C-alpha angles and dihedrals in degrees: 000000000000092000091050092051094046102038110022103044115089124156111174122219114224129180112275091245089060096052101035086083100075091199095058117109090237091055095046093048093049092050092049091051092048093052091046088056091048090054090050088051090053090048093047093053092049085074090064108123092023099058120039108282093231092058092047091048091048093051098038103038109019097039110024104028100034096035102043118002099045092052089056093044092051089051093051112094115249112267144072095330094050090049093051091051093050092047093052092049092049091049090059094057116096113237090222090073090064101042096095099041123109120243111281097019133102143189113291091240091056099054095104093044091048091050090054091048091052090054 
């Protein structure tokens, strides 16, 4: 899993003017790479409970979400596409990780993502 996250994930960043046109090859490629990384995130967190939780959280949240996915989400204009991306990421996260948290708090690895959601 670590090798996949570190070597197989690549989401290019293009200028906004290039990806605003959803029919452009750059935009389509960037979107395919984003959704591929979301699928990898969902597969990584499936190992929760089998592999040590701290390893799964490090790979899934610290490396995959914060290094690749969040950057793409932050560069996606606010609107339906951004909401869909955020919903898919949230759907990947195991509820068990949030059971012992106090109201209004989140996992340290999710602070930046949470701030984006609050906006």
